[in-house]
C-alpha positions as CSV (number, residue, x, y, z in Angstrom):
1,X,105.7,35.3,118.5
2,X,109.2,35.8,117.1
3,X,107.8,37.7,114.1
4,X,105.8,40.0,116.3
5,X,108.9,40.8,118.5
6,X,111.0,41.4,115.5
7,X,108.4,43.7,113.9
8,X,108.1,45.7,117.2
9,X,111.9,46.1,117.5
10,X,112.1,47.5,114.0
11,X,109.8,50.4,115.0
12,X,111.4,53.8,115.7
13,X,111.1,54.7,119.4
14,X,111.3,58.5,120.0
15,X,111.2,60.0,123.4
16,X,108.4,62.3,122.4
17,X,105.3,62.2,120.1
18,X,105.2,64.3,116.9
19,X,103.4,67.0,119.0
20,X,106.2,67.1,121.5
21,X,104.5,65.2,124.3
22,X,106.2,62.4,126.3
23,X,106.0,59.1,124.4
24,X,104.6,57.3,127.5
25,X,101.6,55.0,127.3
26,X,99.4,53.2,129.9
27,X,98.3,49.7,128.8
28,X,95.8,47.2,130.2
29,X,93.8,44.2,129.1
30,X,90.1,44.7,129.0
31,X,87.1,42.3,128.7
32,X,84.5,43.2,126.0
33,X,81.1,41.9,127.1
34,X,79.8,41.4,123.5
35,X,78.6,38.1,122.1
36,X,80.9,36.2,121.6
37,X,82.9,37.7,124.4
38,X,86.6,38.5,124.1
39,X,89.5,40.6,125.4
40,X,91.5,43.5,124.1
41,X,94.8,45.1,124.9
42,X,94.2,48.8,125.1
43,X,97.0,51.4,125.3
44,X,96.2,55.0,126.2
45,X,98.4,58.1,125.8
46,X,97.4,59.9,129.0
47,X,98.2,63.5,127.9
48,X,96.3,63.3,124.6
49,X,93.9,60.5,125.5
50,X,94.7,58.8,122.2
51,X,93.9,55.1,122.3
52,X,95.3,52.1,120.4
53,X,93.9,48.5,120.6
54,X,94.8,45.0,119.6
55,X,92.8,41.8,119.7
56,X,90.3,40.2,120.4
57,X,91.7,37.2,122.2
58,X,90.6,35.0,125.1
59,X,91.7,35.4,128.7
60,X,90.1,32.7,130.8
61,X,89.8,33.0,134.6
62,X,91.7,29.7,135.0
63,X,95.0,31.2,133.6
64,X,97.8,31.8,136.1
65,X,99.3,35.4,136.1
66,X,102.3,34.1,134.1
67,X,100.1,32.4,131.5
68,X,98.0,35.6,131.3
69,X,101.1,37.7,130.7
70,X,102.2,35.3,127.9
71,X,98.8,35.7,126.2
72,X,98.9,39.5,126.6
73,X,102.4,40.1,125.4
74,X,102.0,39.6,121.6
75,X,98.8,41.7,121.5
76,X,100.6,44.4,123.5
77,X,103.3,44.6,120.9
78,X,100.7,44.4,118.1
79,X,99.0,47.5,119.5
80,X,102.0,49.6,118.4
81,X,102.8,47.6,115.2
82,X,99.3,48.1,113.7
83,X,98.8,50.9,111.2
84,X,97.4,54.1,112.8
85,X,95.0,56.4,110.9
86,X,95.5,60.1,111.4
87,X,92.7,62.7,111.7
88,X,92.8,63.3,108.0
89,X,92.4,59.6,107.2
90,X,96.0,59.1,106.2
91,X,98.2,56.3,107.6
92,X,100.6,57.5,110.3
93,X,104.0,55.8,110.8
94,X,103.8,53.3,113.7
95,X,106.2,54.0,116.6
96,X,107.1,52.1,119.7
97,X,106.6,53.7,123.1
98,X,109.6,55.2,124.9
99,X,108.2,54.0,128.2
100,X,105.0,52.5,129.5
101,X,103.1,51.6,132.6
102,X,100.0,49.5,133.5
103,X,97.0,49.6,135.8
104,X,97.7,45.9,136.8
105,X,100.6,45.4,139.2
106,X,100.5,41.6,138.9
107,X,100.6,41.8,135.1
108,X,103.5,44.2,135.3
109,X,105.6,41.8,137.4
110,X,104.8,38.8,135.2
111,X,105.7,40.7,132.0
112,X,109.1,42.0,133.2
113,X,111.0,38.6,132.8
114,X,109.4,38.1,129.3
115,X,110.6,41.5,128.2
116,X,114.0,40.7,129.5
117,X,114.0,37.4,127.8
118,X,113.3,39.0,124.4
119,X,115.9,41.7,124.9
120,X,113.7,44.8,125.1
121,X,115.3,48.2,126.1
122,X,115.6,48.9,129.8
123,X,112.9,51.5,129.7
124,X,110.4,49.0,128.5
125,X,111.5,46.2,130.8
126,X,110.9,48.6,133.7
127,X,107.1,48.4,133.7
128,X,105.7,50.6,136.4
129,X,102.2,50.8,137.9
130,X,100.6,53.9,136.5
131,X,99.7,56.8,138.8
132,X,96.2,57.3,140.1
133,X,95.6,60.2,137.7
134,X,96.7,58.0,134.7
135,X,94.4,55.2,135.9
136,X,91.4,57.6,136.0
137,X,92.2,58.7,132.4
138,X,92.7,55.1,131.2
139,X,89.4,54.0,132.7
140,X,87.5,57.0,131.3
141,X,89.0,56.4,127.8
142,X,88.0,52.7,128.1
143,X,84.4,53.6,129.0
144,X,84.2,55.9,125.9
145,X,85.7,53.1,123.7
146,X,83.3,50.5,125.1
147,X,80.4,52.8,124.5
148,X,81.4,53.2,120.9
149,X,81.8,49.4,120.5
150,X,78.4,48.7,122.0
151,X,76.7,51.3,119.8
152,X,78.3,49.9,116.7
153,X,76.7,46.5,117.2
154,X,74.2,46.2,114.3
155,X,70.6,45.5,115.2
156,X,70.4,43.5,112.0
157,X,73.3,41.3,113.1
158,X,71.8,40.8,116.5
159,X,68.4,39.8,115.0
160,X,70.0,36.8,113.3
161,X,70.8,35.3,116.7
162,X,68.4,33.9,119.2
163,X,70.0,35.6,122.1
164,X,70.9,39.3,122.8
165,X,74.3,40.6,121.8
166,X,75.0,41.5,125.4
167,X,73.8,39.7,128.5
168,X,72.7,41.4,131.6
169,X,75.5,41.8,134.2
170,X,74.8,41.3,137.9
171,X,71.5,39.6,137.3
172,X,70.3,36.1,137.0
173,X,67.6,37.2,134.6
174,X,67.9,36.8,130.8
175,X,67.6,40.1,128.9
176,X,64.1,40.1,127.4
177,X,62.5,38.1,130.2
178,X,59.3,39.9,131.1
179,X,58.3,37.5,133.9
180,X,60.4,39.0,136.7
181,X,62.2,42.1,137.9
182,X,65.7,42.3,136.4
183,X,67.2,43.5,139.7
184,X,65.6,41.8,142.6
185,X,64.1,38.9,140.5
186,X,60.7,39.3,142.0
187,X,58.1,37.4,140.0
188,X,55.5,39.6,138.2
189,X,52.7,37.6,139.9
190,X,54.1,38.7,143.3
191,X,54.0,42.5,142.6
192,X,51.2,44.9,143.4
193,X,51.4,46.5,140.0
194,X,52.6,45.4,136.5
195,X,56.3,45.3,135.9
196,X,57.8,48.5,134.3
197,X,59.5,48.1,131.0
198,X,62.8,50.0,130.2
199,X,61.7,52.7,127.8
200,X,65.1,52.7,126.0
201,X,65.8,49.1,125.0
202,X,62.3,47.6,125.9
203,X,64.1,44.4,127.0
204,X,64.3,44.8,130.8
205,X,61.5,44.9,133.4
206,X,61.4,46.3,137.0
207,X,59.1,46.1,139.9
208,X,59.7,49.7,141.0
209,X,61.6,52.9,140.0
210,X,64.1,52.3,142.8
211,X,64.9,48.9,141.5
212,X,65.4,50.2,138.0
213,X,67.6,53.0,139.2
214,X,69.7,50.7,141.3
215,X,70.2,48.3,138.4
216,X,71.2,51.0,135.8
217,X,75.0,50.6,136.2
218,X,74.7,46.8,135.4
219,X,72.1,47.3,132.7
220,X,73.6,50.2,130.8
221,X,75.8,48.3,128.4
222,X,73.1,45.8,127.4
223,X,70.6,48.7,127.2
224,X,72.6,50.7,124.7
225,X,73.4,47.7,122.6
226,X,69.8,46.6,122.3
227,X,68.1,49.9,121.5
228,X,66.3,49.8,118.2
229,X,68.5,51.0,115.3
230,X,67.4,53.5,112.7
231,X,66.4,52.4,109.3
232,X,69.4,52.2,107.0
233,X,68.0,54.8,104.6
234,X,69.9,57.6,102.9
235,X,68.5,60.0,105.5
236,X,70.2,58.0,108.4
237,X,73.6,57.3,106.9
238,X,76.4,58.3,109.3
239,X,78.4,61.4,108.6
240,X,81.5,59.7,107.4
241,X,79.7,57.4,104.9
242,X,77.5,60.3,103.7
243,X,80.5,62.5,103.0
244,X,82.2,59.7,101.1
245,X,79.3,58.2,99.1
246,X,76.4,60.6,99.0
247,X,77.4,64.2,99.2
248,X,78.9,64.3,95.7
249,X,75.5,63.6,94.2
250,X,74.3,67.1,95.3
251,X,75.1,70.1,93.1
252,X,74.8,72.3,96.1
253,X,77.3,70.2,98.1
254,X,79.8,70.2,95.2
255,X,79.5,74.0,94.9
256,X,80.0,74.4,98.7
257,X,83.0,72.1,98.6
258,X,84.6,74.2,95.8
259,X,84.4,77.3,98.0
260,X,86.4,75.3,100.6
261,X,89.0,74.3,98.0
262,X,87.9,70.7,98.3
263,X,86.8,68.1,95.8
264,X,84.2,65.7,97.2
265,X,85.1,61.9,97.1
266,X,83.0,59.9,94.7
267,X,84.0,56.3,95.5
268,X,83.7,54.2,98.6
269,X,86.9,52.4,97.5
270,X,89.1,55.2,98.9
271,X,87.4,56.7,101.9
272,X,88.4,60.1,103.2
273,X,88.2,61.4,106.7
274,X,85.7,64.1,107.7
275,X,88.1,66.3,109.7
276,X,89.4,68.3,106.7
277,X,86.0,69.4,105.4
278,X,84.8,70.0,109.0
279,X,87.7,72.3,109.7
280,X,87.3,74.1,106.4
281,X,83.6,74.8,107.2
282,X,84.6,76.2,110.6
283,X,87.6,78.3,109.6
284,X,85.6,79.9,106.7
285,X,82.6,80.6,108.9
286,X,80.4,78.4,106.7
287,X,79.6,75.9,109.5
288,X,75.8,76.5,109.4
289,X,73.4,73.6,110.0
290,X,72.4,73.7,106.3
291,X,76.0,73.4,105.1
292,X,76.8,70.7,107.7
293,X,73.9,68.7,106.4
294,X,74.9,69.2,102.8
295,X,78.3,67.6,103.4
296,X,77.6,65.2,106.2
297,X,73.9,64.4,106.0
298,X,70.9,64.8,108.3
299,X,72.4,62.7,111.1
300,X,75.8,64.5,111.3
301,X,75.2,65.5,114.9
302,X,75.2,61.8,116.0
303,X,78.9,61.3,115.2
304,X,80.4,64.7,114.5
305,X,78.9,67.0,117.1
306,X,81.8,66.4,119.6
307,X,84.4,66.8,116.9
308,X,82.7,70.0,115.7
309,X,82.7,71.5,119.2
310,X,86.4,70.7,119.6
311,X,87.3,72.2,116.2
312,X,85.3,75.3,117.0
313,X,87.2,75.8,120.3
314,X,90.6,75.3,118.6
315,X,89.8,77.7,115.7
316,X,88.5,80.4,118.0
317,X,91.7,80.0,120.1
318,X,93.7,80.4,116.8
319,X,96.7,78.2,117.9
320,X,100.1,79.8,117.2
321,X,102.9,78.3,115.3
322,X,104.8,75.9,117.6
323,X,101.6,74.6,119.3
324,X,100.7,71.0,119.0
325,X,97.3,71.9,117.6
326,X,98.9,74.0,114.9
327,X,101.1,71.2,113.9
328,X,98.3,68.6,113.9
329,X,96.2,70.8,111.7
330,X,98.9,71.9,109.3
331,X,98.2,69.2,106.7
332,X,94.5,69.6,107.0
333,X,94.6,73.3,106.5
334,X,97.1,73.3,103.7
335,X,95.4,75.0,100.7
336,X,92.4,76.2,102.8
337,X,90.7,79.5,102.1
338,X,91.4,82.6,104.3
339,X,90.3,82.3,108.0
340,X,87.0,84.0,108.7
341,X,85.3,82.0,111.5
342,X,82.0,83.1,112.9
343,X,82.3,85.1,116.2
344,X,82.0,83.0,119.3
345,X,78.6,82.5,121.1
346,X,78.4,83.5,124.7
347,X,79.1,80.0,125.9
348,X,82.0,79.7,123.5
349,X,83.5,83.0,124.6
350,X,83.3,81.8,128.2
351,X,85.2,78.7,127.3
352,X,87.9,80.8,125.4
353,X,88.3,83.0,128.4
354,X,88.7,80.0,130.7
355,X,91.4,78.6,128.4
356,X,93.2,81.9,128.2
357,X,93.2,82.1,132.0
358,X,94.5,78.5,132.2
359,X,97.3,79.4,129.7
360,X,98.3,82.4,131.8
361,X,98.6,80.0,134.8
362,X,100.8,77.7,132.7
363,X,103.0,80.5,131.5
364,X,103.5,81.6,135.1
365,X,105.3,78.3,135.7
366,X,106.7,77.5,132.2
367,X,108.6,79.9,130.0
368,X,107.4,80.6,126.5
369,X,108.1,78.0,123.9
370,X,108.5,75.2,126.5
371,X,106.3,72.3,127.3
372,X,104.9,71.9,130.9
373,X,106.1,68.9,132.7
374,X,103.9,66.4,134.6
375,X,104.9,68.2,137.8
376,X,103.7,71.5,136.3
377,X,100.4,69.9,135.2
378,X,99.9,68.4,138.7
379,X,100.6,71.7,140.5
380,X,98.3,73.7,138.2
381,X,95.4,71.3,138.4
382,X,95.7,70.8,142.1
383,X,95.4,74.6,142.5
384,X,91.7,74.1,141.6
385,X,91.1,72.0,144.7
386,X,89.1,68.8,145.0
387,X,87.4,69.2,141.6
388,X,90.7,69.4,139.7
389,X,89.7,66.5,137.4
390,X,86.9,68.7,136.0
391,X,89.6,71.1,134.7
392,X,91.7,68.4,133.0
393,X,90.0,68.7,129.5
394,X,90.4,72.5,129.7
395,X,94.1,72.1,130.7
396,X,94.7,69.8,127.7
397,X,93.0,72.2,125.3
398,X,95.1,75.1,126.8
399,X,98.4,73.2,126.4
400,X,97.6,72.0,122.9
401,X,96.9,75.5,121.7
402,X,100.1,77.1,123.2
403,X,103.4,77.6,121.6
404,X,105.7,74.8,122.8
405,X,108.3,75.1,120.1
406,X,106.8,72.1,118.2
407,X,107.9,72.0,114.5
408,X,105.8,71.0,111.5
409,X,107.4,67.9,109.9
């Protein structure tokens, strides 16, 4: 424990992130329902939705709150000590938070004396309960992370065990049991018609569509984890692995990379990120389906589609100097060819227009070159009424592509 505390105290602790946002994080301990089960400490930066994790470790239900805090503390510190990989695959310098809050009031109270005992700065001893908005963001980020964890469970690894990787929640029925309904547990001999099989995982059965629908929330995690995986052939290699180990074998892919001022990686020993080539394709207007497949493989949409849409939006907005997006992309775009992105589609143009309107609303409250405060964000989002949460991603994109006086380092 002493080594972890010392390592944490050696970290630099700026008040803002490299993009100029408040260096404030929301942390929580989360249970991972994989087999074997475990717990993680997850820290989320609410304004960027960036997540850091540490673990796994075990938190049993028999622990007192004080014992739980003692188990969580070293992993919480390790969250920020661990090496962090940037979007270009490089290692980013680890930094301690300036302040933090948590979703768990009891945990916050139990951690305070421990932080005091180890001589942490006042801002870190003063653990607050996060706001409702921060809690929503933290929960959404966790749902996304858990989904990725579940999807990464290998079907081959699961097949070596006699039991499923994830057990059904909220049901006394074992996953794979075809003798009874997985929600109401009605025996198949007592139903008027044969039990219905879940079409996705083929490991759960139901007596009726209403039962299946009502059980979906409990079944979802196990369902995703137990869906048949694709064959591990060259045609189904994920985008990151394809770019690093397969693309260089294609003469066409190497020629395309040369026009992007890139040299394709040739060894799995030093893996590169996919963000740089993805951005190069977009900013040069060469982001056709054919070219995407040349660099990232036939399955590129499975892992890169969301990133692609985000890059397209940022490039079409053409972030100015001083914006967080410009700073974050500076290293990726260093040495890139001249910008000539494809014109926006109708849906992309609507999104660009919405972002521009959001930016106008932000400028109406905040002078040029300044960052909006949390109060500004709240006022702007609440102006959209009850569905303000729907506008949060748009707000984040608008802020990140505005001049806030952020400098490239």
